N, C-alpha and C positions, 0 to 999 in steps of 0.2 A: 763483696764477699760470697754472694748467691752468683755473680758470674763465673768467679773462680773455680766455685763448686762445680758448674755447669761445665766448664772447660776440663775440668780432671776426670768426671762424668763424660763426658765425648770422648777425652783421651783413652780413658780407659777401656769404654766400649770397641775403639779403634784397634786398639791392642789386642783383644781378645778374637776379634773379628780377624786381624792380619792371624794371630794365631791357629784359629782354627781352619781358615783357607788354608795356611802354610800345611797343616796338619793332615787336610782334606789333600792334599797334592803329594803330599808325601804317600799318604795311603794308597793313593790311585797309583803313582810311580811303583811302587811296592807291588800293589796287585797287578803290574799290566807287564813286570818283568818276569820272563822264564829261566829256570833253571835245567840244565840239562847235563851231563856226564862226557866228558872228553877222552881221547885214545890213553890219558894216562891216569882216567877214573878222577878226575879233577873236576868238582860243580863250574860251568861258566855259568855266570849270569848275562841275558840279552834282555836288553832295555828295549831294543828297537830291530827289525831287521827291516825296514824302509827302503834301505839303501846294500844290496848285496854285494859283493864282490866273490865270486868262485874262484878257487884255484886248481879244480881239476875237472874232468870231463863227465865224469859219473855224478859228481856234486850238481852242475850246471844242468845235466838231465832230469835231476831228479826234482830241483826246485821247480824245473818248467813242467814236470809230470804233476807235481803240487799244486801248481797254477796260481805260483808268485814271478813267474817268469817276468813281471814288469816290474819288478823288485828289484831285479838283478841289472847292475848298472854296469858290470867288467866281468872279464873271463879270460880263462888261460888257452894257449894255443891247442891244448889237447881237449878242448870243447868241440866236439863236432855234430853232437845230434840236442837239441833237435836242427832239421838241417837248414844251412844258410846263417848259424848262429854265430859265426864267427866273422861276417860281414856285417852283420846286425849290432853286434856291443864292441866298445874298445877293448884291446887286448892288453893284459898285463906281462905277458910273455909266456913262456913255458915254466913250467911250476916246478923245473928241477934249476933254474936260472931268475930267480924273481927280484924284483928290485921295489924297495918298500915307496920312494916317491911316485912311483908309476901309479901303485895300489891307491897311496894317500891322495894324488889327483882326483880321482872319483868320489872323493870325500862320503866312502863308507860307513854304516854304522855297523855291519856285522862282513866277517870274512870266514868262507868255510872252505878247507880243503885237505888233504892228506895227512898225517903224522909226518911223512918222510919229504915235507916240501923242502926246498934249499933256495939259496944258503938259508942255515934257522937265524940268524940272527937279522932277517928281516921281518920274522914273527916278533923279535922281541920289539922291533923299531915300530911295529902299526901296535903294539900293546901300548908303549911309552909314549906313545901318540895319543892313546884313550880310543882305540879302535878294537871290538871286541873280537878275538880271534877266536872258533871253534876248529878243532883239527882232529880227524877221525883215522880208525884203521880200517885199510881198503880191504873188504871183505873176499874170503878165498870158500864160501858156502853159503847156501840159502839162508839160513839161520841169523848168521852176519849179516848178509845183504838185507835181511827184514828188521835188524837191531838199527843199522846206520839209515834207514829209512823211517824208521821211528823218530829218532835222535831228529835228524833233519827236522822232519815232519813237526816235532813238539818245539824246534827253536824256530821256526817260523808261523807257528799257530795254525797249522793246518793236521791237525791228527786225526779228523774225521776222513779227510782225503787221501792220510798215510795207509788208515784203515781198508779203505775201497782197493788202493793199489796191492796192498797186500792181500786182499782177498782175490784178486785177478792173478798176481803172482802164484798163490796155492792152489789155483786152478791148474796152472801150466804144470806144477810142481808135479799134482796130481796124473796129469797126461802122461809127465815121462817115467814115472813110478810104474804105470800100467805098460808102458814098453818095455822097461828093464824087468819086470814080472813076465812078460812074455815070451822071453829072451834068456832066460834064467839059467836052464840047460844049455843055451849055445855058446861055442867060441867065443872068446872076446878076439877083436880086430886089432891089430897093432899100429899105431898112428905115430906118426911122426911131423911136431911142430916147427914149423921154419918161420926164421924173422929176419927178411932181405930188404934193403936198399941198392936196390940194381945189383950187379955183379960182386961190388965192392965190398959189403957189408953182409953177409951170410952168416945167421948164429942159427943155432939150434936151442930151443927153450924146454929146460929140465921141468924137474915136479913140482918147485914150488914156487911157480908164477900161476897167473891169474889162467892162462890156456890148459896147463897142466892140473889145475882145479878144476875145471871144468870136464877133462877128460874122465878124472875119477869118479865124477858127479855121473856121466852116463854110461862108466862101463868101458871103458878103451883100456887098453894097455897100452902105456906110453913107452915108443919105442927109443926116448932118450936114456931108459933104465934110470941111474942113480945121480943122472946129470942135474944140479940143484943151480938155477939161475940160467945163465945163457954161456954156451960154448960156442966159440967157432967151429963153425962144420967141415967136416971133412969130408973128401967122397969115399974114402977106407971106413968112415964110421959109419957112413949113410948106407952102405952097402952092406956092413955086418949086420946093422941092427935090421934087413929086411923089412922095412912099413909096408902095409898093406894099403896104406892111403897118406899124403902129406897135407898136412893142413896148415892154412897160412892166413893173416891177414889181408883183405881184396888188395888195399894198395900194396902191398909186396908182392903179390902175383904181377901186377901191373906194371911194376917197377921192373920185371924182368922179361917184360913182352908176351904174359899170357901162360898159356899150360906149356907151347910150344918152346917157349924162352925159357921156362923152367926145367923141362927135361934135357937141355943143352947144360946145364951145370954138371961140375964133375960128379958122376956116381948116379946120380937122380934115376938115370933110365935103367939103372942095373938093378931093380929092385922089384917086388911085386907092383908096389905102387906106382912106378915108373914106367913097366910093363903092360899097366890096364888102364894108365891116363888117370888113375884115382885119385884126383884133387880136389879139396873142400875149402872154401875161403867165404870169411865172415868179416862183416866191416870190425874194426879193431874197438872200438867201442861197445859196439854189440855186444861181443864176444867177451871181453875181457873188464868190462866195466862194474858188472855184477848191479847193476842198479835196477830199475823198475823192470826192465824188459830182459833179466838175466835166464826165466824160465823158459821166457820163448826162444831166447839162442841156444838153450843147454838142448831143448826139442829140435831146433834147426841143427846143430851139429850132429846129433843123434841120426836124425833123418839123411844126411849127409854122409856119414859114414856107414850105418846101418840098410838104409833103406834106398839107395839112389847107387847107380853104377856112372863110372865115366865121371864128370866135372860135375860141382855142385857149389853154387852162392846164395848167401842167403845176406842181405843188407838190414834187415833189420825194421823197414819201412817200406817194402814192397813185398809183393807174393815171391817165395823164393822159387827157384826151379833150377 
């Protein structure tokens, strides 16, 4: 009888110990989880950011700026910064042509991207496979850029580093505000943003694009007028717009053979911008990403349009000239 009581007591103690241990582990798991809000104002619970797949360039840039680059196990084809990142990480394709199998093969614990990634069923497949997916709106203002930065920073547990990045961004914003105040009474320059892939793809980008948003921020008149999104470029429309300066991604200008090649495109030489060879180029992700460097990018675009004659280029990681 004594032996039976002893065994029962031991079993009871073991059961209690297991219960306490399970409760402790559960509490630790709950404490370790992080809640953030996505583009649809839904709560996303993140339990691990140990293996991250980034679905767009600006997200990749943010993750490395936050100091969690070692956790990134894959990125999409639009990730161009930090330099050489596409050569160092496995690619999951382009953010508008994804497949779930390629992403899942990297065993991610967290996938972060834009809310307009395509095809949408890929996101459903990832979630059904148990992967946490955080989709966020692409910013079109400094405040929205800060909000996305804070959300991603919280998601990966780097809130202190986030505030340091925002402090640096605020410094750039104040420098830009001082420049804008200094020319408050002066006329605005008229700029036209051209998106080119050789001479076969020639588009004008309008008001609701990332470059269009930066035009508004730095006090530039958009020569595209009321165009939204992008429209095919025509010689007649360019001549009618009479821009003072052409703005392009650096790769766009390279694709047509530099400034000389650009001005050979129909109509482009017959404007103030063409006659004065006023061309400004910036790296695509730098200008349109609205990441941690967006204040610097706006400052560079301002310098290129208002403080420089002729051709101006800014890469975002070198001294502009």
